[in-house]
N, C-alpha and C positions, 0 to 999 in steps of 0.2 A: 437467335439471341434477342432478348427483350431489353432494349435500352431506354425504357420508359423513364421519364424525368419524375423526380419526387413531387408529390402534390404539395400544396401550401400547408395542409394539415400535417403531412409527414415532416416537412421542414420545421414547423413549429414544435412538433413532438421531439424531434432530434435536438433542437436548440434548448428546449426545456430540460431534457435529460443531461445534456452537456453542462448547462448552467448550474444545475444542482448536483453534478458529479454522481449521478445515479449509477452509471456503469462502473465507476471506481468503487462505489459503495457495495454494489452487488458482487463484484470480483473479490473484494476483501472479505465480505461475509461468507462467500462460497469457499474461499481459501481457509478461513477459520473453521468452517464445518469439516472440510477434508482433513485439516490438521488435528483438530480435537476430537472429531467423531463422537459427539455427545449422544447419550441415549435418547434424549428428547430434543431433537434439532429445533423444533418450533420454540420451545422455552429458551433454548440457548440463544436463538436469534433475537427474541424479545429482550433477553438480558443484555446482549451486546448493543442493541439499539437504544436501550435505556441508558447504558453506560455512555454511549456517544452523546445522547441528549444532555445528560448530566455534565459531561466534560465540556460540551459547547456552552451550556448555560453558566458554568462556573469559571470558564476560561482555563480549565485544566487540560492536561495532555489526554488525548483520546486513547482508548484501548488499542492494543497492537497485537498482531499475531506473534511478533517477535519479542518475547520477553527478554530480559537481560541475559538469562542463561542461554536462550536460543540464539541471540545475536552472535555470540562467540562461535557457536557451532555453525551457524549459517555462513559467517565470514570464512571459516575454515573450509567449507565446501567449495566456495567460489575462488578460494586462494590455495589450491592444493600444493603449490610450490612454496608456500609460506613466505611470500615476498612482502607481506604486511601492507599490501595495497591492492586495489581492484580498479577496473575501469569504471568510468561514470555510468556506462550502460549497465554493468553488473550491480553497481550501487543502487541505481533506480529500480532494478528488478527486485532486489531484496527489500529496500525501504518501502516499496509500494505494497508489500504484504501487510504493512502496518496500516492503521486507520487514521492517517494524518497526511497533510500536504507534504510534498517532497521539496526539500531545499534544492532548487535548480542550480545553485551556485555554491556548493560546499567547498571547503578548503581542498585544493588539489584538482579542481575541475579543469582548469586551464592546461594542466599537464596530463589530464586523463588518468590521474593516479589518486584515488581516494584512499587515504590511509585507514588503517584499522581503527585508530583513535577517533578519527572523524566519523567513521561508520558507526561506532559505538555511541558517540555523542549524538549524532543525528537520529539514530534508531530509537 
């Protein structure tokens, strides 16, 4: 087993990727590719990155995998008993499919019950 310590360069690279949320960005873009399966994936990625830049520059909401119609369906999948709430962990998994920062303290987080309404509002 090789327990080699990371080099200074590797530490710098990791810090850079974390600071700029590159892993989150790539995960979200990959999720969008699998969800939409565009005929021209490169053009699709260029379009999504352009939308992200425009949203950032104008202060608007970034594009999300979960459109309003998809939010309801996604919530239903993780709430099969129709309890109208999900755990914070489920909320984070679903919201992270979007291209925005996750609210780490949504209504209901202390009870570990994120309501449908909160989920839709945050999504």
